N, C-alpha and C positions, 0 to 999 in steps of 0.2 A: 466429583472430585476438589478439595480445596486447597488451597494456596496457603503455604505456611512461612510465618518469619523466622530468620535465622537460619533460614532453608537457601540451599543452589537450586538452581534448574537450571541443566544445560540442554538449552532448545534450539531444536532445528529451524533456521529462518526459510528453509527449502531453497531451491535455485535461483530466486531473484523474482518469479511473479508473486506478488503478495497472496494473490488466490490460492496459493497452494501451500500456505502455512496451516497447519492441523489446528483442529478445535482446542485439545488441550493446549498447545503454543499460545494462542490466543488468550486461553484463561489466566494463563502463567504470566504474559505481558499485560494483562488489565490489573493484577494485582503487584506489579512490581514496586518496588523502593529506588532501586537501579537495575538499571540496564549495560551490561558491557558487552557491544556489539562489536561485529568484523565488519570490514569494509564490503563484503557480497552479502552481507543483509541487507534486504532493500529499505532503506530511510522512511519508506511508508509507514511500515512494521512500526517504527517508533512510535508513532502517532497512538498505537495501542493503550502504551503504558499512562497511567495518570500524568496529569501535568505537571504534580511536584518532583515526578520521578526525575534521577539524575540518569543522564544518559552519557556514556563515556566509550567513545570510541579507543578500541586496543587492538584491531587486525592491523594488517599491511597493505600497502598497495604499490602493486609493480614491483615488489620487492624493498619499498621503503618502510621500517618498521616503525609501528609507532609505540610499542611495548613489547619488548622480549616475553618471551614464554613466563620465565619464572615470576616477571614482574605480575602477570597477568592472574597466575595462580595463586601469588600473596595477595593480590588487591581482591581478587573472588572471597579466598579465606577471610579476608580482615573485614570486608562489609559483612557477610554471613555472621561472623562472631559477635558484629554490634547489632545483631538482633534486625537486618535487614532481609527481605525479600529479595532476593539475588536470580536474575535471569543472565543468564550468560548467550548471549542471543549468536547463532553460529552460523555460517552459509551451508545450505544442503543438509547433512545429516551430520551431528556431532561425533558418531562412531565410524565415520565412513571417510577418511583422510583428514580428519577437522580437526587432530588431536582433543579432542573430548575425553577420551582416554585416561589421558594425562593429566586432565583436570579434575577428572573423578578420584584419580587414584589422591592427588594433592589432599581435598576435599575428604576423603577417608582416612589419609595420616594425620591431619588436623583435626579429624572427630567433626566433622562438619558434615550435617545430613544433607543428602544431595538427591536428584530424580532427574533420572534420562528423559526428556522428550523427542522422539525419534522425528525426523524430519524426510521431505522429500529430497533425496540426495539428485544431483545434478547429473551423477551417473547415467542415472535412467530416465529423468525427465525431461534433459536436453536433447539428446538422440528423439525422445518422443516427440517432440514439439518440432524437430525437424523432419518428423516423418520417415524416422527408423527405427524399426523393431527390432530390439535387441536380438530376440529368439524368433525363429520361423522356420515350421516344419520343413519346406523345403530347402532353407539355406544354412539355417543354426539350431543346435539344439542345447550349448553350453555358450555362457558369457563370461568373463574373466574382467575384473576390475584391476587396474594396476596403475600406480602412480608414478611420475615421472621423474620424482625425486624421493628416493626411496630412504632417506634419513641421513643424519650427520654420520654416522659409521659406516653407513652403506653407500653404493653406487649401482649403477646399471649393470654392474658385473655378477651383482648378488642373483640377477634374474637367470631361470633355466632359458634361453631363448628357443634352443632345440624345442622342448617342451612346447613353448606359446605359440611359436611357429607352426608347429605340428598338429595340435588338437583340433584343427577345421572350426572351431566355434568364432564367436566373437569377441574383440579384444577390444577394452574401453581404458583409454590412457586419461588421466587426470593429471593438472600441472607439469604437461610434457610438452608443450609447445616449443620452449628455449632448448628441447634435448631432442626434439624431434627429427632432425637429419640422423641424428645418432640412432634411434631407435630405429629408423624405416632400414638402415644400414644393418642393424643387428639382426631384424626379422629377414630382410634379404638373404643375408648371409646364411641364416639358419635355413635356408630352403621353402619359406615363402614366396608363391608366384608374383613376379613384378608388377601383375594386371589385377591383383587384389585390390577392390576398392576400398578406398579410404575416404573420410568424411570428416572436416572441421568445422566445429559449430563454436561461432563464440557470441558471448553476452547471451546465451540461451535461455529459452523462456520468456526474453523481454523483448518491446520493439525495436529494439536496436540489434538482434540478432542477425548473424551474417552466417553463411553457411559455406563452404568450400569443399567440391568434390573431385579426387582424383582418384590415380594410383598409387600402389605403395613405390612406384619406380619415380615418381614426378611428385609426389606431394609436398616434398621438401621444397622442390624450388617453386611450386606454386604458391606455397605458402607464403615463403619472402616476397613475391612477387605482388600478392597481394595485401601484405602487411598484417598478417594474421598474428594480433597480440594477445596475451592471456587477460581474460579468463578464456580459456578453449576447452573444450571437451572432442578428443580426437576417438574414432571410432573405426575399426580395423574390421574388415570382413565381408562378405556376401551381403549383408543383409544392407551395409552402408551405399550400397548401388540401389537402393529401393527408394532414397530419398526424393529424389525426383517425381516419382511417380506418387507417392502415400504424402507428401508435403502437404499441410493443411494451415499450419499458422501462419507461413508467410502468403498464403493466398487469401487471409482475411481483406474484406476491402478497405481498410484504412492503413493496413501494414505499410510500413515507409514514410507514413505521414506523422507531421509531429504538429501538434494541436497545443494552443495556449489557452488555459482555461483561467478567466481572471475574478471568478465570484470567489466571495469570502472562503477560507480554509472549509471551516463546520459545514458549507454548504455545496463544496464543490464534490464530496465525495461519489453523488449517484452518477453525476454528469461524466467525473472521471472513470469511475467502473463501466459505463457503458461505453465510452470511446475506447477504453483497454479493451473492452470484451469483442471489440473491430479490428484488433491492432494498432492500434493509433500510439504513439508515444506521444503522450499526456505531459505538458509542462505546467505545473501547478503557480500561478502566479498571480494571488490575490491581490486585487487594487483597491480593497474596501475590506474593513472590519468592522464589527458593531462594539456599543459599548454602551454602560449606562447614562440616562439622559444626564445633563449638567446639574439639573435641578430635580430630584427623585420625588420630592416632595409635592411637586405639580401633580405629578401621577398618584401619589398616595391620597390626595385631597378629592382627586375626581373621582378614584375607586369607590370612596365612601357615600357618594351620591350619585350613583346609577341611574335610581328609579328618576332622576331630574330628566333623564333623556328619553326620546323616542326612538332615535335610531345609533346603533356604532355602527361607524364606517373603519375597516380595517384596511390598510392601504397595499400591505404586503403581506409576504409569507412569515417576513421577519416580525413585523407588527404583530400579525395573530400571533406568533411566538410567547414575543415580549411581553403581550398584554396577560395571556392566559397565566405565564410564568408569576406576573407582579401579584395578579389575583391572589396566586396560590400563597405567595409571601407576604401576602398582607393578611393572609388568614380568611380569605375571604372564598367564594364557590361560585359555579355558574348560574347556582339558583338568582343569586342577585339580577341577573340578566332577564329576570321572567318579566314580561313587558315589552321589553325593547325587540326592534327589529335590527336584523347585521346585514350590511353589506360589505360584499369584499370585492376588491380589485384582482379578477384571474382566478383560474383553478387551482393554482399552486395555493394561494390564500385559505380559499373554500376547502383546498383538502387539510390544511392544521385545524381549521374552525370545525370540520367535520370528526378531525380526532378527537374532540371534546364531546362527541355527541349531540351537535347543534345543527342546525340546517341554517344557510344563508338564506334569506329573503330576497339579496338583490345581487345582482353580477352582471356587470355589462359586457357583450358579445366584444369589444374593443377593450383592452387593458389599459385605460387612461381615465385620469380623472374626469376629463369632459366629460368621457362614455359613461362614467357611473352618474354624474348629476343630471344627464338626463333620464338614464334607468330609474331613479329615483321616482322622477314624475313630478308630482306636486308636493310641495315641500312648505308652503306657506305656514308659518307659524310653528312647525316643527321643529324640537330641539334635537340637534344632531352634534355627538360626539365623534370627533375624527382623531381617531389615534393611529400616529404615523412617525416616523423619523424626526429629530429633531431638525434639520434644515432639507425643506423639500418645498416644492412649488407651491404658488398660491393658486392655481387654478381653482381648485376643486372648492376649498372654504370661500371664495369669492363666487362661483358659480351659484352654490347653494345659499349664498346669501342675498344674490342677487334674485333667486327666486323667493325669498320670504323667511328664510329658515334663520333662526337663531344656533350659529355654529360655536364651537368651542373645539378650539384643536389643542391636544395635550401632548408632548412628547414622550414615546416609547422607549426609543434609543438615540444614540448618535452615530455618525460613521465616521471612520477616520481610517489614515493610511498603518496599513500592516504593519508592526514593528518589525515580525518577521521576515527572513531571506525568502525568495522564490525557491522553490525547491523540485529539481527536474529530475531528481533521480538517481541512482547510481553511474548512468551512464556519463 
């Protein structure tokens, strides 16, 4: 499926865990010219949009409104009429308590084309991450989703509490934390047993997930004592009592641990994903980023005479990626490396080189310049090109020169302090 300019995509961001975004949602974000996002949409998802895309926060946090609904709808329409690909990134599913229907109606009234991309709703995902099956043959054969904020012209009186209390299934309340005492009282007054299990799950599907189990009779007091605040999903019914038995996310080995990843942002994704899969709360705090060398002409000149060298030494995975990118930009290809032997420091560098269909001739068992110099063995009279960062240790070139090699060092990239602030997610 393609993504069309001058069109609005109402995309469900899912409940928080970025891994729960749909494939179609990813496609839309990757083509976006502008992303209008809610507070509950994980900021990691914004990285899926192209770098030049405009990113606008239009949601609200704990009742503090960034932009009122009419303004959001007007902005959506204006951006689409300007011929842009507009992604309205909404927490959970756009059509489940997300006001996506109102935004779709605004597009229809304005004659703007739109598409709804469903998302994984927190109403089902959060209980699942807490070990609560909303239906179970022994406990519940129905589930009802209810909002704790019915609307501007309706309140909790608009619900049939006798029916809700008497149906015998599972009740899932969203946006109900501040009305919890009222809700519990109405269900008790309608005849629901005081011993009915209740579970509250805050920041579900994220590393900061908190779960509180209680009964209908004491949930309000216990929630206040524990300081449960939005965003929370409340599950009422017998299945809520299965959480301790079926909990899995909170039992991951790194759940409750906060881990700081300092690698450059573009290199940290694999490590971040691996840590996240183990339940860690990953704080991305890049302390370094790469940029072009101060004098690109030095690299361009070297690429025109690769046949002058016997060895090409690539000092890091960054160096390898930059080298082959530069080769392509210069209009050259890997055939010009014919006759050169290639050395790499470390398996990550070797993996990048291998991605271009090339085998590494030398790689030390220790990932240090000194070890690589020893691995190359007899280098007297050899012409060696060391391609690396603009600022780096001189140990390797000096060791090779001491062995009689003719060494030329070319800067592939420079390192600098990141301009972007750290991003520790929505928590």
